LOSEZA-512916 format. One line per field, with one value per atom (N, C-alpha, C): residue number from 1; residue in three letters; chain; atom name; x, y, z. Coordinates in nm, 4 decimals, padded with zeros to 6 digits, m for minus. Example, Ala and Ser with C-alpha at 12.3 -4.5 7.8 and 13.67 -1.06 7.14 Angstrom:
zalo = c(1, 1, 1, 2, 2, 2)
tike = c(ALA, ALA, ALA, SER, SER, SER)
zamar = c(A, A, A, A, A, A)
vexmi = c(N, CA, C, N, CA, C)
u = c(01.3190, 01.2300, 01.3200, 01.2850, 01.3670, 01.2900)
v = c(m00.5690, m00.4500, m00.3300, m00.2250, m00.1060, 00.0030)
w = c(00.7800, 00.7800, 00.7800, 00.7080, 00.7140, 00.7870)
# end
This chain:
zalo = c(1, 1, 1, 2, 2, 2, 3, 3, 3, 4, 4, 4, 5, 5, 5, 6, 6, 6, 7, 7, 7, 8, 8, 8, 9, 9, 9, 10, 10, 10, 11, 11, 11, 12, 12, 12, 13, 13, 13, 14, 14, 14, 15, 15, 15, 16, 16, 16, 17, 17, 17, 18, 18, 18, 19, 19, 19, 20, 20, 20, 21, 21, 21, 22, 22, 22, 23, 23, 23, 24, 24, 24, 25, 25, 25, 26, 26, 26, 27, 27, 27, 28, 28, 28, 29, 29, 29, 30, 30, 30, 31, 31, 31, 32, 32, 32, 33, 33, 33, 34, 34, 34, 35, 35, 35, 36, 36, 36, 37, 37, 37, 38, 38, 38, 39, 39, 39, 40, 40, 40, 41, 41, 41, 42, 42, 42, 43, 43, 43, 44, 44, 44, 45, 45, 45, 46, 46, 46, 47, 47, 47, 48, 48, 48, 49, 49, 49, 50, 50, 50, 51, 51, 51, 52, 52, 52, 53, 53, 53, 54, 54, 54, 55, 55, 55, 56, 56, 56, 57, 57, 57, 58, 58, 58, 59, 59, 59, 60, 60, 60, 61, 61, 61, 62, 62, 62, 63, 63, 63, 64, 64, 64, 65, 65, 65, 66, 66, 66, 67, 67, 67, 68, 68, 68, 69, 69, 69)
tike = c(MET, MET, MET, PHE, PHE, PHE, ASP, ASP, ASP, VAL, VAL, VAL, TYR, TYR, TYR, ARG, ARG, ARG, ASN, ASN, ASN, ASP, ASP, ASP, LYS, LYS, LYS, ARG, ARG, ARG, ASP, ASP, ASP, PHE, PHE, PHE, LEU, LEU, LEU, VAL, VAL, VAL, LEU, LEU, LEU, SER, SER, SER, THR, THR, THR, GLY, GLY, GLY, ALA, ALA, ALA, ALA, ALA, ALA, ILE, ILE, ILE, PRO, PRO, PRO, VAL, VAL, VAL, ALA, ALA, ALA, CYS, CYS, CYS, SER, SER, SER, ARG, ARG, ARG, ASN, ASN, ASN, LYS, LYS, LYS, TRP, TRP, TRP, ARG, ARG, ARG, LYS, LYS, LYS, SER, SER, SER, ARG, ARG, ARG, LYS, LYS, LYS, ARG, ARG, ARG, VAL, VAL, VAL, LEU, LEU, LEU, LYS, LYS, LYS, VAL, VAL, VAL, SER, SER, SER, ASP, ASP, ASP, GLU, GLU, GLU, ILE, ILE, ILE, LYS, LYS, LYS, SER, SER, SER, ALA, ALA, ALA, VAL, VAL, VAL, GLN, GLN, GLN, ALA, ALA, ALA, GLN, GLN, GLN, GLY, GLY, GLY, TYR, TYR, TYR, TYR, TYR, TYR, LEU, LEU, LEU, ARG, ARG, ARG, SER, SER, SER, LEU, LEU, LEU, ARG, ARG, ARG, VAL, VAL, VAL, ALA, ALA, ALA, SER, SER, SER, GLU, GLU, GLU, ARG, ARG, ARG, MET, MET, MET, ILE, ILE, ILE, GLU, GLU, GLU, VAL, VAL, VAL, GLU, GLU, GLU)
zamar = c(A, A, A, A, A, A, A, A, A, A, A, A, A, A, A, A, A, A, A, A, A, A, A, A, A, A, A, A, A, A, A, A, A, A, A, A, A, A, A, A, A, A, A, A, A, A, A, A, A, A, A, A, A, A, A, A, A, A, A, A, A, A, A, A, A, A, A, A, A, A, A, A, A, A, A, A, A, A, A, A, A, A, A, A, A, A, A, A, A, A, A, A, A, A, A, A, A, A, A, A, A, A, A, A, A, A, A, A, A, A, A, A, A, A, A, A, A, A, A, A, A, A, A, A, A, A, A, A, A, A, A, A, A, A, A, A, A, A, A, A, A, A, A, A, A, A, A, A, A, A, A, A, A, A, A, A, A, A, A, A, A, A, A, A, A, A, A, A, A, A, A, A, A, A, A, A, A, A, A, A, A, A, A, A, A, A, A, A, A, A, A, A, A, A, A, A, A, A, A, A, A, A, A, A, A, A, A)
vexmi = c(N, CA, C, N, CA, C, N, CA, C, N, CA, C, N, CA, C, N, CA, C, N, CA, C, N, CA, C, N, CA, C, N, CA, C, N, CA, C, N, CA, C, N, CA, C, N, CA, C, N, CA, C, N, CA, C, N, CA, C, N, CA, C, N, CA, C, N, CA, C, N, CA, C, N, CA, C, N, CA, C, N, CA, C, N, CA, C, N, CA, C, N, CA, C, N, CA, C, N, CA, C, N, CA, C, N, CA, C, N, CA, C, N, CA, C, N, CA, C, N, CA, C, N, CA, C, N, CA, C, N, CA, C, N, CA, C, N, CA, C, N, CA, C, N, CA, C, N, CA, C, N, CA, C, N, CA, C, N, CA, C, N, CA, C, N, CA, C, N, CA, C, N, CA, C, N, CA, C, N, CA, C, N, CA, C, N, CA, C, N, CA, C, N, CA, C, N, CA, C, N, CA, C, N, CA, C, N, CA, C, N, CA, C, N, CA, C, N, CA, C, N, CA, C, N, CA, C, N, CA, C, N, CA, C, N, CA, C, N, CA, C)
u = c(m06.0425, m05.9753, m05.9511, m05.8921, m05.9009, m05.7473, m05.7207, m05.5641, m05.5800, m05.5451, m05.5299, m05.4601, m05.4517, m05.3391, m05.4025, m05.2870, m05.2981, m05.1613, m05.1566, m05.0995, m05.0734, m05.0039, m04.9305, m05.0222, m05.2002, m05.3200, m05.3838, m05.3366, m05.3914, m05.5230, m05.5504, m05.6470, m05.6496, m05.6967, m05.7434, m05.8742, m05.7727, m05.8457, m05.8056, m05.9641, m05.9775, m05.9796, m05.9250, m05.9632, m05.9698, m06.0253, m06.0348, m05.9011, m05.8525, m05.6959, m05.6846, m05.5590, m05.5242, m05.5936, m05.6912, m05.7304, m05.6696, m05.6392, m05.5872, m05.6125, m05.5913, m05.5737, m05.6625, m05.8019, m05.8665, m05.8159, m05.8713, m05.7978, m05.8338, m05.9349, m05.9884, m05.9060, m05.7919, m05.7801, m05.6122, m05.5695, m05.4465, m05.3290, m05.3687, m05.2770, m05.2376, m05.2549, m05.2290, m05.1103, m05.0090, m04.8902, m04.9596, m04.9920, m05.0499, m04.9692, m04.9274, m04.8432, m04.9505, m04.9134, m05.0141, m04.9451, m05.0458, m05.0487, m04.9711, m04.8814, m04.8087, m04.8841, m05.0458, m05.0357, m05.1981, m05.2346, m05.3287, m05.4804, m05.5592, m05.6600, m05.7744, m05.8827, m05.9588, m06.1276, m06.1288, m06.2568, m06.2501, m06.3771, m06.3865, m06.5369, m06.6122, m06.6899, m06.7799, m06.9396, m07.0155, m07.0594, m06.9986, m07.0192, m06.8963, m06.8053, m06.6522, m06.6964, m06.7353, m06.7695, m06.8772, m06.9711, m07.0796, m07.0396, m06.9453, m06.9126, m06.7755, m06.7041, m06.6059, m06.6999, m06.7528, m06.8902, m06.9335, m06.9874, m07.0804, m06.9424, m06.8996, m06.7546, m06.6536, m06.5909, m06.4541, m06.3748, m06.4050, m06.3014, m06.3859, m06.2934, m06.4054, m06.2897, m06.3254, m06.1873, m06.2597, m06.1991, m06.2048, m06.0998, m06.0950, m06.0198, m06.0100, m05.9184, m05.9017, m05.8594, m05.8189, m05.8006, m05.8747, m05.7991, m05.8688, m05.9110, m06.0320, m06.0355, m06.0085, m05.9243, m05.8954, m06.0057, m06.1501, m06.2693, m06.2433, m06.2025, m06.2535, m06.1475, m06.0064, m05.9269, m05.9258, m05.9852, m05.9899, m06.0909, m06.1831, m06.3236, m06.2389, m06.1447, m06.1170, m05.9811, m05.9479, m05.8613, m05.9258)
v = c(09.5756, 09.5031, 09.3608, 09.2803, 09.1559, 09.1077, 09.0012, 08.9612, 08.8431, 08.7882, 08.7068, 08.5999, 08.5048, 08.4195, 08.2887, 08.2138, 08.1339, 08.0475, 07.9220, 07.8100, 07.7293, 07.6465, 07.6019, 07.5158, 07.5013, 07.4324, 07.5562, 07.6293, 07.7453, 07.7849, 07.7630, 07.7648, 07.9232, 07.9855, 08.1143, 08.1389, 08.2122, 08.2016, 08.3408, 08.3755, 08.5101, 08.5043, 08.6390, 08.5982, 08.7886, 08.8212, 08.9053, 08.9778, 09.0624, 09.1162, 09.0671, 09.0256, 08.9451, 08.8382, 08.7781, 08.6628, 08.5329, 08.4195, 08.3070, 08.2114, 08.1440, 08.0573, 07.9707, 07.9050, 07.8092, 07.6718, 07.5885, 07.4275, 07.3699, 07.3954, 07.3322, 07.3338, 07.4631, 07.4818, 07.4675, 07.4546, 07.5030, 07.3743, 07.2448, 07.1364, 07.1746, 07.2874, 07.3199, 07.4221, 07.4701, 07.5689, 07.7033, 07.7959, 07.9289, 08.0360, 08.0791, 08.2094, 08.3449, 08.4098, 08.5773, 08.6559, 08.7323, 08.8148, 08.9569, 09.0127, 09.1326, 09.2438, 09.2547, 09.3845, 09.3970, 09.5127, 09.4869, 09.5059, 09.4407, 09.4160, 09.5063, 09.6281, 09.7285, 09.6582, 09.6231, 09.6058, 09.4745, 09.3659, 09.2754, 09.2647, 09.1646, 09.1190, 09.0803, 09.1256, 09.1125, 08.9493, 08.9117, 08.7117, 08.7014, 08.7154, 08.7032, 08.7919, 08.9083, 08.9877, 08.8971, 08.8657, 08.8013, 08.6915, 08.5730, 08.4397, 08.4832, 08.5816, 08.6437, 08.6287, 08.7131, 08.7664, 08.6387, 08.5330, 08.3810, 08.3144, 08.2840, 08.1731, 08.2302, 08.3139, 08.3800, 08.3698, 08.2591, 08.2864, 08.2608, 08.2838, 08.2423, 08.1811, 08.0605, 07.9709, 07.9292, 07.9210, 07.9004, 07.8350, 07.7719, 07.6356, 07.7700, 07.7631, 07.8754, 07.7513, 07.5827, 07.5468, 07.5103, 07.4516, 07.4576, 07.3305, 07.2658, 07.1211, 07.0855, 06.9471, 06.9129, 06.8813, 06.9013, 06.8453, 07.0085, 07.1189, 07.2649, 07.3040, 07.2242, 07.2046, 07.1751, 07.0152, 06.9956, 07.0405, 07.0724, 07.2070, 07.2733, 07.3375, 07.4718, 07.4527, 07.3394, 07.3443, 07.2304)
w = c(03.2522, 03.1362, 03.1550, 03.0372, 03.0239, 03.0050, 03.0745, 02.9893, 02.8997, 02.8075, 02.6755, 02.6906, 02.6703, 02.6215, 02.5312, 02.5006, 02.4150, 02.4568, 02.3659, 02.3652, 02.2841, 02.2540, 02.1277, 02.0829, 02.1130, 01.9977, 01.9846, 01.9283, 01.9453, 02.0489, 02.0854, 02.1972, 02.2682, 02.3204, 02.3090, 02.4493, 02.5882, 02.6870, 02.7588, 02.7941, 02.8152, 02.9875, 03.0538, 03.1818, 03.2300, 03.3659, 03.3871, 03.4391, 03.4423, 03.4779, 03.6155, 03.6674, 03.7681, 03.7897, 03.7223, 03.7540, 03.7437, 03.7907, 03.8241, 03.6729, 03.6308, 03.5301, 03.5899, 03.5177, 03.6395, 03.5773, 03.7099, 03.7278, 03.6061, 03.5316, 03.4191, 03.2952, 03.3067, 03.1888, 03.2282, 03.3580, 03.3645, 03.3049, 03.2390, 03.1932, 03.1159, 03.0406, 02.9263, 02.9505, 02.9161, 02.9106, 02.8146, 02.9189, 02.8219, 02.8551, 02.7236, 02.7044, 02.7426, 02.7713, 02.8125, 02.6860, 02.6312, 02.5398, 02.5507, 02.5058, 02.5784, 02.5819, 02.4472, 02.4397, 02.5669, 02.6021, 02.7205, 02.6614, 02.6357, 02.5864, 02.6682, 02.6512, 02.7238, 02.6616, 02.4914, 02.5215, 02.4334, 02.4626, 02.4263, 02.3273, 02.2970, 02.1710, 02.3585, 02.3271, 02.4414, 02.4937, 02.3968, 02.4233, 02.5131, 02.5117, 02.5922, 02.7081, 02.7250, 02.8420, 02.9117, 02.8737, 02.9640, 03.0471, 02.9405, 02.9660, 03.0781, 03.0693, 03.1696, 03.2693, 03.2905, 03.4334, 03.5029, 03.3801, 03.4356, 03.5035, 03.4337, 03.4458, 03.5058, 03.4686, 03.5489, 03.4210, 03.2977, 03.2226, 03.0305, 02.9480, 02.8275, 02.7585, 02.6947, 02.6454, 02.5023, 02.4013, 02.2862, 02.1976, 02.0526, 02.0352, 01.9337, 01.8410, 01.7662, 01.6035, 01.6662, 01.5493, 01.4127, 01.2660, 01.1898, 01.1504, 01.1646, 01.1684, 01.0138, 01.0200, 00.9132, 00.7781, 00.8246, 00.7184, 00.6652, 00.7268, 00.6462, 00.5685, 00.6019, 00.5070, 00.3711, 00.4117, 00.2699, 00.1918, 00.2383, 00.1804, 00.1016, 00.1649, 00.0709, m00.0104, 00.0051, m00.1340, m00.2593)
# end
């Protein structure tokens, strides 16, 4: 199982259940998702196994917003 966290900057952090937040990511204030995650994609699973965490930014770039409008 996996723990999912997010912060105010719309970043997304996935850890193994019970793992501590890595030092590289600890400067942000993370909020844990209330739902349990049983299954994740192969990309996320392999990153968690290799690094101990998976981090992705969900922010929309201002360039993309201009193209959409």
